[in-house]
Backbone as a printed PyTorch tensor [residue, N CA C, xyz], in Angstrom:
tensor([[[ 64.5220, 121.7250,  95.7120],
         [ 65.5080, 122.0370,  96.5750],
         [ 66.3230, 122.8220,  96.4650]],

        [[ 66.0030, 124.3160,  96.7340],
         [ 66.6410, 125.5420,  96.4720],
         [ 67.8660, 125.7820,  97.4610]],

        [[ 69.1510, 125.5860,  97.5740],
         [ 69.9450, 125.6520,  98.6690],
         [ 70.3760, 126.8840,  98.7770]],

        [[ 70.6690, 127.7880,  97.7040],
         [ 70.8660, 129.0880,  97.4670],
         [ 70.2010, 129.9470,  98.5530]],

        [[ 68.6370, 129.7980,  98.6940],
         [ 67.9320, 130.5510,  99.7200],
         [ 68.6690, 130.6540, 101.1610]],

        [[ 69.3310, 129.7180, 101.4650],
         [ 69.9300, 129.0910, 102.8430],
         [ 71.2900, 130.0200, 102.8300]],

        [[ 72.2640, 129.7520, 102.1430],
         [ 73.6330, 129.8970, 102.2160],
         [ 74.0690, 129.7600, 101.0940]],

        [[ 74.8470, 130.3580, 100.4340],
         [ 75.5820, 130.1570,  98.8770],
         [ 76.4350, 128.7110,  99.1040]],

        [[ 76.0030, 127.9780,  98.6690],
         [ 76.7340, 126.6570,  98.6420],
         [ 77.8760, 126.3530,  97.7290]],

        [[ 78.8110, 125.6240,  98.1070],
         [ 80.1290, 125.5960,  97.2480],
         [ 79.6150, 124.6990,  96.1480]],

        [[ 80.7500, 125.1420,  94.9670],
         [ 80.2080, 124.2940,  93.7190],
         [ 80.0220, 122.8760,  93.7060]],

        [[ 80.5670, 122.0650,  94.6360],
         [ 80.2200, 120.7110,  94.8680],
         [ 79.0100, 120.5780,  95.0990]],

        [[ 78.2330, 121.3050,  95.7910],
         [ 77.0200, 121.1200,  96.4800],
         [ 75.7260, 121.8730,  95.3600]],

        [[ 76.4420, 122.9540,  94.5630],
         [ 75.6560, 123.3170,  93.5000],
         [ 75.4070, 122.3460,  92.2780]],

        [[ 76.5790, 121.4550,  92.0020],
         [ 76.3900, 120.4360,  91.1200],
         [ 75.3830, 119.4250,  91.8240]],

        [[ 75.2770, 118.9770,  92.9490],
         [ 74.5240, 118.2150,  93.5560],
         [ 73.2140, 118.7510,  93.4800]],

        [[ 72.8220, 119.7190,  93.7160],
         [ 71.6770, 120.4870,  93.8030],
         [ 71.1050, 120.1830,  92.2940]],

        [[ 71.9440, 120.6780,  91.2650],
         [ 71.4660, 120.4160,  89.8050],
         [ 71.1460, 118.9080,  89.4110]],

        [[ 71.8940, 118.0230,  90.0080],
         [ 71.5400, 116.7000,  89.7440],
         [ 70.2510, 116.2350,  90.4940]],

        [[ 70.0850, 116.8580,  91.4880],
         [ 68.7710, 116.4210,  92.3830],
         [ 67.5310, 116.9970,  91.6390]],

        [[ 67.4810, 118.0940,  90.8020],
         [ 66.2870, 118.5450,  90.1310],
         [ 65.4680, 117.8240,  89.6670]],

        [[ 65.9090, 116.7010,  88.7420],
         [ 64.9080, 115.5370,  87.8700],
         [ 64.5150, 114.6030,  88.9110]],

        [[ 65.0940, 114.4170,  89.9870],
         [ 64.3280, 113.3150,  90.5480],
         [ 63.1260, 113.7620,  91.3820]],

        [[ 62.3920, 112.7070,  91.5480],
         [ 61.0420, 112.7790,  92.2950],
         [ 60.8390, 111.6900,  93.0240]],

        [[ 60.0150, 112.1570,  94.2770],
         [ 59.3540, 110.9450,  95.1070],
         [ 60.4610, 110.2430,  95.8050]],

        [[ 60.3180, 108.8850,  95.8770],
         [ 61.1810, 107.6490,  96.4160],
         [ 62.4530, 108.0760,  95.9440]],

        [[ 62.9830, 108.4060,  94.5440],
         [ 64.2250, 108.4980,  94.2760],
         [ 64.9080, 109.6780,  94.9870]],

        [[ 64.3070, 110.9760,  95.1970],
         [ 64.7760, 111.7350,  96.1860],
         [ 65.1150, 111.6620,  97.3880]],

        [[ 63.8180, 110.9130,  98.1400],
         [ 63.9130, 110.6240,  99.4400],
         [ 65.1850, 109.3570,  99.7670]],

        [[ 65.5080, 108.5900,  98.5800],
         [ 66.7980, 107.6340,  98.8040],
         [ 67.8620, 108.3550,  98.9130]],

        [[ 68.2390, 109.4350,  97.9370],
         [ 69.4490, 110.4640,  97.8830],
         [ 69.5070, 111.1490,  99.3790]],

        [[ 68.5740, 111.7880,  99.6710],
         [ 68.0620, 112.6470, 101.0330],
         [ 68.8260, 111.4730, 101.9530]],

        [[ 68.4390, 110.4470, 102.3200],
         [ 68.7040, 109.5940, 103.2710],
         [ 70.3070, 109.3690, 103.2620]],

        [[ 71.0000, 109.3130, 102.0850],
         [ 72.1830, 109.2580, 101.9270],
         [ 73.0570, 110.3680, 102.1930]],

        [[ 72.6440, 111.3530, 101.4800],
         [ 73.5150, 112.5140, 101.5550],
         [ 72.5010, 113.8180, 101.6630]],

        [[ 72.4730, 114.6430, 102.6630],
         [ 71.5430, 115.3680, 102.9620],
         [ 72.5080, 116.8790, 102.6840]],

        [[ 72.5540, 117.5190, 101.7080],
         [ 73.1190, 118.8820, 101.4000],
         [ 72.7430, 119.8700, 102.2140]],

        [[ 71.9890, 119.9470, 103.0070],
         [ 71.8560, 120.9550, 104.2670],
         [ 72.6830, 120.5700, 105.3610]],

        [[ 72.6200, 119.1480, 105.7050],
         [ 73.6840, 118.8740, 106.7420],
         [ 74.8910, 119.3280, 106.2110]],

        [[ 75.3610, 118.7360, 105.0260],
         [ 76.9100, 119.0220, 104.7030],
         [ 77.0420, 120.3920, 104.7590]],

        [[ 76.2870, 121.5880, 104.5450],
         [ 76.6940, 122.9030, 104.6230],
         [ 76.8680, 123.1770, 106.3340]],

        [[ 75.8330, 122.5120, 107.0520],
         [ 75.8410, 123.1340, 108.3930],
         [ 77.0800, 122.6370, 109.2580]],

        [[ 77.6400, 121.2970, 108.4120],
         [ 78.9460, 120.7440, 109.4700],
         [ 80.0500, 121.5780, 108.9230]],

        [[ 80.1630, 122.4710, 108.0100],
         [ 81.1930, 123.3520, 107.6880],
         [ 81.7380, 124.0340, 108.5270]],

        [[ 81.1010, 124.4240, 109.9090],
         [ 81.8790, 125.4990, 110.9000],
         [ 82.8900, 124.7930, 111.7090]],

        [[ 83.6600, 125.7660, 112.1390],
         [ 84.8940, 125.2370, 113.4860],
         [ 84.3450, 125.9430, 114.7210]],

        [[ 85.0310, 125.3630, 115.7000],
         [ 84.7030, 126.0740, 117.0490],
         [ 86.0800, 126.4240, 117.4190]],

        [[ 86.1310, 127.5830, 118.5760],
         [ 87.1930, 128.0020, 119.0290],
         [ 88.1450, 127.0510, 119.8930]],

        [[ 89.2920, 127.3170, 119.5840],
         [ 90.1600, 126.2790, 120.3540],
         [ 91.1160, 127.4010, 121.4750]],

        [[ 91.2660, 126.8350, 122.5990],
         [ 91.6470, 127.5520, 123.6550],
         [ 92.7450, 127.1460, 124.4380]],

        [[ 93.7790, 127.9980, 125.0150],
         [ 94.7790, 127.5020, 125.8130],
         [ 94.5310, 127.2170, 127.0610]],

        [[ 95.2680, 126.9260, 128.1140],
         [ 95.0930, 126.8350, 129.3230],
         [ 94.6180, 127.9150, 129.9630]],

        [[ 94.7750, 129.0130, 129.7580],
         [ 94.2210, 130.4600, 130.3110],
         [ 92.8350, 130.8120, 129.7150]],

        [[ 92.5160, 129.9280, 128.8010],
         [ 91.1290, 130.2110, 128.0970],
         [ 91.2060, 131.0320, 127.1050]],

        [[ 92.4930, 131.5100, 126.6170],
         [ 92.4390, 132.7480, 125.4500],
         [ 92.4180, 131.7120, 124.0670]],

        [[ 91.7250, 132.4180, 123.2820],
         [ 91.3340, 131.6630, 121.9490],
         [ 92.7260, 131.6720, 121.4330]],

        [[ 93.0520, 130.5210, 120.6130],
         [ 94.3230, 130.4630, 120.0470],
         [ 94.1540, 129.9820, 118.3520]],

        [[ 92.8160, 129.7850, 118.0510],
         [ 92.4260, 129.6340, 116.7090],
         [ 91.1610, 128.8610, 116.6930]],

        [[ 91.0920, 128.1960, 115.4600],
         [ 89.6080, 127.6870, 115.1580],
         [ 89.7700, 126.5210, 114.8250]],

        [[ 89.1090, 124.9930, 115.2360],
         [ 89.3620, 123.9760, 114.4220],
         [ 87.9260, 123.0440, 114.1620]],

        [[ 88.2820, 121.9650, 113.8310],
         [ 87.2370, 121.1720, 113.3950],
         [ 86.8870, 120.4300, 114.5750]],

        [[ 85.5600, 120.2960, 114.6560],
         [ 84.6550, 119.8580, 115.8460],
         [ 84.9970, 118.4440, 116.2040]],

        [[ 84.6780, 117.5850, 115.1140],
         [ 85.1520, 116.4010, 115.2990],
         [ 86.5400, 115.9700, 115.7070]],

        [[ 87.7930, 116.4070, 115.0630],
         [ 88.9290, 116.4940, 115.5820],
         [ 89.0040, 116.7940, 116.8530]],

        [[ 88.3390, 117.6760, 117.3520],
         [ 88.6650, 118.4810, 118.7230],
         [ 88.1090, 117.4730, 119.7990]],

        [[ 87.2140, 116.7310, 119.2200],
         [ 86.8820, 115.6300, 120.1230],
         [ 87.4090, 114.1760, 119.9670]],

        [[ 88.4150, 114.0810, 119.5380],
         [ 89.0350, 112.6270, 119.0030],
         [ 90.2690, 112.4620, 120.0880]],

        [[ 90.2540, 111.0720, 120.6840],
         [ 91.5010, 111.0320, 121.6050],
         [ 92.3390, 110.2870, 120.4260]],

        [[ 93.5290, 110.4510, 120.7490],
         [ 94.7700, 110.3620, 119.9700],
         [ 96.2210, 109.7880, 120.6580]],

        [[ 96.7020, 108.9730, 120.1990],
         [ 98.2540, 108.8970, 120.7590],
         [ 99.2440, 110.1390, 120.6300]],

        [[ 99.8400, 110.2450, 121.7270],
         [100.5270, 111.6030, 121.8070],
         [102.1360, 110.9540, 122.3050]],

        [[103.0070, 111.5330, 122.2640],
         [104.2770, 110.9940, 122.6770],
         [104.4290, 110.8110, 124.1830]],

        [[103.4880, 111.1940, 125.1370],
         [103.6370, 110.7390, 126.4900],
         [101.9960, 110.0790, 126.7330]],

        [[101.4150, 109.4780, 125.9900],
         [100.4970, 108.8180, 126.1620],
         [ 99.3600, 109.5840, 125.5020]],

        [[ 98.0250, 108.9250, 125.9260],
         [ 96.6600, 109.6160, 125.0720],
         [ 96.5590, 111.1800, 125.2990]],

        [[ 95.9760, 111.7350, 124.2210],
         [ 95.5460, 112.9210, 124.2290],
         [ 94.0080, 113.2380, 124.0700]],

        [[ 93.5910, 113.7960, 124.8850],
         [ 91.9400, 114.0420, 124.9100],
         [ 91.5550, 115.1440, 124.1900]],

        [[ 91.4990, 115.1000, 122.9400],
         [ 91.1580, 116.1970, 122.1960],
         [ 92.0250, 117.3360, 121.9450]],

        [[ 91.4940, 118.2340, 121.7180],
         [ 91.8080, 119.8230, 121.7860],
         [ 91.0330, 120.6470, 122.6400]],

        [[ 91.6950, 121.4150, 123.3950],
         [ 91.0320, 122.2850, 124.3200],
         [ 90.1620, 123.2800, 123.6760]],

        [[ 88.7950, 123.2730, 124.1210],
         [ 87.9620, 123.9350, 123.0310],
         [ 86.9250, 124.6010, 124.0620]],

        [[ 86.2160, 125.5600, 123.5380],
         [ 84.9260, 126.2170, 124.1680],
         [ 83.8010, 125.5310, 123.7710]],

        [[ 83.0200, 125.1620, 125.3350],
         [ 81.6110, 124.5010, 124.9440],
         [ 81.0980, 125.2040, 125.9010]],

        [[ 79.7230, 124.8930, 125.5090],
         [ 78.7940, 125.8670, 126.4670],
         [ 77.4820, 124.7240, 126.6500]],

        [[ 77.0060, 124.8250, 128.0100],
         [ 75.8050, 124.1600, 128.3750],
         [ 74.7500, 125.2240, 129.2060]],

        [[ 73.6010, 124.5650, 128.6970],
         [ 72.4930, 125.4140, 129.2220],
         [ 71.7840, 124.7730, 130.3400]],

        [[ 71.4390, 125.4150, 131.3520],
         [ 71.0250, 125.0010, 132.7570],
         [ 69.4230, 125.7920, 132.8590]],

        [[ 68.2950, 125.0600, 132.1320],
         [ 66.9520, 125.7860, 132.3830],
         [ 66.4240, 125.2740, 133.7610]],

        [[ 66.2470, 126.2640, 134.4690],
         [ 65.8350, 126.2300, 135.9190],
         [ 64.3510, 126.6370, 136.0910]],

        [[ 63.5530, 125.7890, 136.7600],
         [ 62.0790, 126.3340, 136.7500],
         [ 61.9930, 127.0340, 138.1740]],

        [[ 60.7080, 127.4110, 138.7010],
         [ 60.4860, 128.3820, 140.0120],
         [ 60.9050, 127.3990, 141.2610]],

        [[ 60.7880, 126.1160, 141.1640],
         [ 60.8050, 125.2100, 142.2780],
         [ 62.5030, 124.8570, 142.1360]],

        [[ 63.2940, 125.3580, 141.6340],
         [ 64.7280, 125.1670, 141.3420],
         [ 65.2440, 124.0880, 140.6210]],

        [[ 64.0320, 123.2620, 140.0660],
         [ 64.5800, 121.8480, 139.1880],
         [ 65.3110, 122.4360, 137.8210]],

        [[ 66.0350, 121.3790, 137.5700],
         [ 66.6510, 121.6440, 136.2430],
         [ 66.2800, 120.7010, 135.0950]],

        [[ 65.9200, 121.1500, 134.1080],
         [ 65.5150, 120.5510, 133.0100],
         [ 66.6890, 119.7110, 132.5240]],

        [[ 66.9000, 118.2970, 132.5200],
         [ 67.9840, 117.5120, 131.9840],
         [ 67.4820, 116.7040, 130.5610]],

        [[ 68.5680, 116.2820, 130.0870],
         [ 68.3480, 115.5420, 128.5950],
         [ 68.9640, 114.3270, 128.4940]],

        [[ 68.3160, 113.4350, 128.0560],
         [ 69.3840, 112.2490, 127.6920],
         [ 69.7790, 112.5240, 126.2230]],

        [[ 71.1980, 112.8010, 126.1190],
         [ 71.5950, 113.0390, 124.8440],
         [ 71.6110, 112.0080, 123.5030]],

        [[ 71.2010, 112.3380, 122.3070],
         [ 71.3350, 111.6940, 121.3490],
         [ 72.2660, 112.2190, 120.4440]],

        [[ 73.3620, 111.6880, 120.3110],
         [ 74.1390, 112.5050, 119.5290],
         [ 75.5070, 111.6050, 119.1860]],

        [[ 76.3020, 111.7140, 118.2360],
         [ 77.2130, 110.7660, 117.9530],
         [ 78.4850, 110.6080, 118.9530]],

        [[ 78.6890, 111.7210, 119.7950],
         [ 79.6800, 111.9070, 121.1150],
         [ 78.7700, 112.0670, 122.1260]],

        [[ 79.0690, 111.0360, 123.2250],
         [ 78.4190, 111.0120, 124.6640],
         [ 77.0180, 110.5070, 124.5640]],

        [[ 76.5550, 110.0360, 123.3070],
         [ 75.2940, 109.2350, 123.3420],
         [ 74.7990, 108.5720, 124.2620]],

        [[ 73.6380, 108.8590, 124.7570],
         [ 72.5970, 108.1910, 125.7860],
         [ 73.3000, 108.4070, 127.3320]],

        [[ 73.8260, 110.0470, 127.2020],
         [ 74.4730, 110.2740, 128.5780],
         [ 73.4650, 111.6330, 128.9540]],

        [[ 73.2950, 111.4260, 130.3370],
         [ 72.4150, 112.6420, 130.8700],
         [ 73.3780, 113.7140, 130.7000]],

        [[ 72.7640, 114.8790, 130.4010],
         [ 73.2970, 116.2890, 130.1170],
         [ 72.2450, 117.0890, 130.8700]],

        [[ 72.9040, 118.5850, 131.0100],
         [ 71.7890, 119.6350, 131.3000],
         [ 71.0430, 120.0220, 129.9620]],

        [[ 70.2110, 120.9010, 129.9920],
         [ 69.2880, 121.3490, 129.0610],
         [ 69.7560, 121.3850, 127.7600]],

        [[ 70.7790, 121.5860, 127.4740],
         [ 71.2470, 121.8950, 125.8360],
         [ 72.7850, 121.7900, 125.9390]],

        [[ 73.4650, 121.4950, 124.9140],
         [ 74.8050, 121.8150, 124.6960],
         [ 75.2080, 121.9910, 123.4000]],

        [[ 76.3860, 123.0620, 123.2890],
         [ 76.9030, 123.4410, 122.0670],
         [ 78.2260, 124.0290, 122.0250]],

        [[ 78.8070, 124.7390, 120.9190],
         [ 79.7590, 125.2690, 121.1090],
         [ 79.4730, 126.5600, 120.2750]],

        [[ 80.3680, 127.7520, 120.3200],
         [ 80.2850, 128.7650, 119.4670],
         [ 80.7260, 128.3750, 118.2220]],

        [[ 79.8280, 128.7140, 117.1920],
         [ 80.2210, 128.3720, 115.9000],
         [ 80.9440, 129.5460, 114.8340]],

        [[ 81.9090, 129.1770, 114.0560],
         [ 82.6280, 129.6940, 113.3040],
         [ 82.4700, 129.6210, 111.9010]],

        [[ 81.6480, 130.1700, 110.9920],
         [ 81.9450, 129.8480, 109.6840],
         [ 82.6460, 130.6950, 108.8030]],

        [[ 83.2720, 130.4020, 107.6390],
         [ 84.1900, 130.6890, 106.9850],
         [ 84.0240, 132.2660, 106.8570]],

        [[ 82.7770, 132.7500, 106.4290],
         [ 82.4910, 134.1590, 105.9970],
         [ 82.1400, 134.9980, 107.2870]],

        [[ 81.9610, 134.3510, 108.3150],
         [ 81.2110, 135.3750, 109.5950],
         [ 82.0610, 135.2080, 110.6260]],

        [[ 81.8210, 136.0900, 111.8260],
         [ 82.6410, 136.3630, 112.8170],
         [ 82.1660, 134.7630, 114.0900]],

        [[ 83.0440, 134.4600, 114.9170],
         [ 82.4970, 133.5040, 115.6420],
         [ 81.2760, 133.9940, 116.5290]],

        [[ 80.4200, 133.1030, 116.8900],
         [ 79.1520, 133.2320, 117.5760],
         [ 79.5450, 133.7820, 119.2410]],

        [[ 79.2230, 134.6920, 119.7260],
         [ 79.1100, 135.0990, 121.0390],
         [ 78.5180, 133.5230, 121.8560]],

        [[ 79.0670, 133.7690, 123.2400],
         [ 78.6310, 132.6470, 124.1180],
         [ 76.9370, 133.1090, 123.9030]],

        [[ 76.2940, 133.9480, 124.2330],
         [ 75.1290, 134.4390, 124.4480],
         [ 74.4230, 133.9440, 123.0020]],

        [[ 74.8300, 134.2530, 121.9230],
         [ 74.2590, 133.8660, 120.6680],
         [ 74.3870, 132.1670, 120.2350]],

        [[ 75.3590, 131.7610, 120.7530],
         [ 75.3930, 130.2770, 120.6610],
         [ 74.4330, 129.6770, 121.5110]],

        [[ 74.3570, 129.9590, 122.6430],
         [ 73.3950, 129.2910, 123.7800],
         [ 71.9260, 129.5320, 123.4200]],

        [[ 71.6950, 130.7210, 122.7240],
         [ 70.4280, 131.1970, 122.1220],
         [ 69.6610, 130.0530, 120.9700]],

        [[ 70.8450, 130.0940, 120.1710],
         [ 70.3530, 129.1970, 118.9500],
         [ 70.4310, 127.8070, 119.5950]],

        [[ 71.0840, 127.4840, 120.6450],
         [ 70.8880, 125.7800, 121.1480],
         [ 69.5560, 125.8490, 121.5380]],

        [[ 69.0940, 126.7930, 122.3700],
         [ 67.6870, 126.7020, 123.2610],
         [ 66.7680, 126.5640, 122.1390]],

        [[ 66.9640, 127.3730, 121.1180],
         [ 66.1130, 127.2610, 119.9350],
         [ 65.9470, 126.0620, 119.1790]],

        [[ 67.2180, 125.5020, 118.8210],
         [ 67.0220, 124.2560, 118.1180],
         [ 66.8250, 123.0630, 118.7320]],

        [[ 67.3300, 122.8410, 120.1060],
         [ 66.9560, 121.9880, 120.8970],
         [ 65.8850, 121.5480, 121.6450]],

        [[ 65.3120, 122.9410, 122.3870],
         [ 64.2020, 123.0690, 122.9510],
         [ 63.1970, 123.7590, 122.5240]],

        [[ 63.2960, 124.6480, 121.3380],
         [ 61.9360, 125.2220, 120.8640],
         [ 61.7150, 126.3450, 121.6000]],

        [[ 62.4890, 126.9630, 122.2670],
         [ 62.4360, 128.2970, 123.0590],
         [ 63.4290, 129.2170, 122.5540]],

        [[ 62.7670, 130.4750, 123.1570],
         [ 63.5220, 131.8010, 122.7870],
         [ 63.9160, 132.1540, 124.2150]],

        [[ 65.4300, 132.1950, 124.4700],
         [ 65.7060, 132.7080, 125.5860],
         [ 66.1480, 134.1810, 125.2880]],

        [[ 65.3240, 135.1540, 126.2400],
         [ 65.8550, 136.5950, 126.2330],
         [ 67.0440, 137.0390, 126.9630]],

        [[ 67.3790, 136.4450, 128.3390],
         [ 68.2930, 136.6810, 128.9230],
         [ 68.6320, 135.7590, 129.9600]],

        [[ 70.1100, 135.5580, 130.2700],
         [ 70.7480, 134.5160, 130.9330],
         [ 71.1280, 135.0770, 132.1770]],

        [[ 71.0350, 133.9910, 133.1660],
         [ 71.1750, 134.6330, 134.5890],
         [ 72.4930, 134.4200, 134.6680]],

        [[ 73.0510, 133.7070, 135.6770],
         [ 74.4540, 133.7390, 136.0820],
         [ 75.0300, 132.4150, 135.0280]],

        [[ 76.7050, 132.9590, 135.1460],
         [ 77.1770, 132.2130, 134.1190],
         [ 78.4990, 131.5910, 134.8780]],

        [[ 78.3710, 130.2820, 134.9260],
         [ 79.7920, 129.6600, 135.5050],
         [ 80.8880, 129.1230, 134.4120]],

        [[ 81.9900, 129.2970, 134.5030],
         [ 82.9070, 128.6750, 133.6910],
         [ 84.1270, 127.7710, 134.1300]],

        [[ 84.1490, 126.7080, 133.9200],
         [ 84.8460, 125.7200, 134.2060],
         [ 85.7480, 124.6530, 133.3270]],

        [[ 86.8500, 124.1030, 133.7280],
         [ 87.8070, 123.4150, 132.7040],
         [ 87.1980, 122.1260, 132.8380]],

        [[ 86.9070, 121.2020, 131.9220],
         [ 85.9900, 119.9340, 132.0390],
         [ 86.7710, 118.9040, 130.8770]],

        [[ 87.1880, 117.7730, 131.2990],
         [ 87.2340, 116.7600, 130.4570],
         [ 87.2320, 115.3400, 130.8440]],

        [[ 86.5910, 114.6510, 129.9050],
         [ 86.0730, 113.2880, 130.2430],
         [ 86.2250, 112.5530, 128.7520]],

        [[ 86.2300, 111.2030, 128.8840],
         [ 86.1380, 110.4330, 127.8710],
         [ 84.8420, 109.7900, 127.7320]],

        [[ 84.2640, 109.5340, 126.2880],
         [ 83.2450, 109.0960, 126.0050],
         [ 83.0980, 107.6580, 126.8730]],

        [[ 82.2020, 107.4190, 127.8550],
         [ 82.0310, 106.1960, 128.2150],
         [ 81.5350, 104.8720, 127.2810]],

        [[ 80.7220, 105.4470, 126.2650],
         [ 80.2040, 104.3250, 125.4530],
         [ 81.3900, 104.3520, 123.9250]],

        [[ 81.9070, 105.3270, 123.4430],
         [ 83.0080, 105.3470, 122.5650],
         [ 84.3080, 106.0700, 122.9820]],

        [[ 85.1720, 105.2480, 123.4000],
         [ 86.2740, 105.7000, 123.7100],
         [ 87.5900, 106.5980, 122.6970]],

        [[ 86.7290, 106.5040, 121.3820],
         [ 87.6170, 107.0640, 120.6100],
         [ 87.2230, 108.8860, 120.7190]],

        [[ 86.2340, 109.2210, 121.4810],
         [ 85.7340, 110.5850, 121.4960],
         [ 85.8830, 111.1130, 123.0470]],

        [[ 86.0070, 112.4860, 123.3160],
         [ 86.3040, 112.8950, 124.3780],
         [ 85.7600, 114.4120, 124.4080]],

        [[ 85.7210, 114.7780, 125.7500],
         [ 85.6170, 116.1480, 125.9350],
         [ 86.7730, 116.7430, 126.4860]],

        [[ 87.3090, 117.9310, 126.1490],
         [ 88.3480, 118.7870, 126.8350],
         [ 88.0280, 120.2500, 126.5680]],

        [[ 86.9630, 120.6220, 127.3840],
         [ 86.4160, 122.1950, 127.2090],
         [ 86.8790, 123.1320, 128.1640]],

        [[ 86.6900, 124.2170, 127.7640],
         [ 86.4760, 125.3730, 128.7540],
         [ 85.1200, 125.3970, 128.8800]],

        [[ 84.1910, 125.0780, 129.8340],
         [ 82.9030, 125.0700, 129.9230],
         [ 82.0140, 126.0790, 130.3220]],

        [[ 81.1610, 126.8800, 129.7560],
         [ 80.6380, 127.6730, 130.0800],
         [ 79.1380, 127.3140, 130.4880]],

        [[ 78.6700, 127.4740, 131.6880],
         [ 77.3960, 126.9370, 132.1240],
         [ 76.5660, 128.2550, 132.2470]],

        [[ 75.3440, 128.4810, 131.2870],
         [ 74.4370, 129.6320, 131.0710],
         [ 73.1730, 128.8580, 131.7380]],

        [[ 72.6260, 129.7140, 132.7090],
         [ 71.2920, 129.4170, 133.3990],
         [ 70.4070, 130.6010, 132.8870]],

        [[ 69.0670, 129.7190, 133.0850],
         [ 67.9750, 130.5110, 132.6010],
         [ 66.7900, 130.0030, 133.2340]],

        [[ 65.7450, 131.3830, 133.7070],
         [ 64.6440, 130.6060, 134.1320],
         [ 63.4980, 129.8440, 133.1950]],

        [[ 62.8800, 128.9540, 133.2900],
         [ 61.6330, 128.6210, 132.4320],
         [ 60.6030, 128.3950, 133.4320]],

        [[ 59.5580, 128.5740, 132.4480],
         [ 58.2690, 128.4420, 133.2880],
         [ 57.3960, 127.1770, 132.9210]],

        [[ 58.1170, 125.8420, 133.0910],
         [ 57.5170, 124.5630, 132.9400],
         [ 57.5630, 124.3990, 131.3730]],

        [[ 58.7280, 124.2710, 130.5280],
         [ 58.8350, 123.9400, 129.3370],
         [ 57.8160, 122.5430, 129.1280]],

        [[ 57.2370, 122.4880, 128.2360],
         [ 56.3410, 121.1530, 127.9320],
         [ 57.1470, 120.3280, 126.4620]],

        [[ 58.1890, 119.6210, 126.8890],
         [ 59.0030, 118.9590, 125.9000],
         [ 58.4470, 117.5460, 125.8380]]])
């Protein structure tokens, strides 16, 4: 397992990789089940935080941005951030929907794919189109060449299954045509 081919891992993951080199078979499977170094690297991105006008004011941890917490005047629904949802529409006008399998809003029906623009330490933040293309590739296994209509709206909600989490997004809905995805 050579993590350096993907990205340059931080020193703590380099040590983890060195420790994994001597393991084989079920020993390695047990370690991977508990600590997946690839996932640890992928989680290190931040998402764009925005003000009420939609202007980027910084970047924050995606889990913190989705946490409900106490404020001086009651509950605070996370941090306002940029969200993206993809609507894949077929020739008959039907929209591909998904039943989410995720820590936040698990088992909730959503459009075809959901994501945020990602900002890694050494890279610039993804554009809406780049983030949506990545999401389509990761979630649906399809490559989207162009997007149709884009709609933006302000959206906030508490997770119906876990009230510790919420959405508070400037949500961009990107639509695209699909010719009958076989998912």
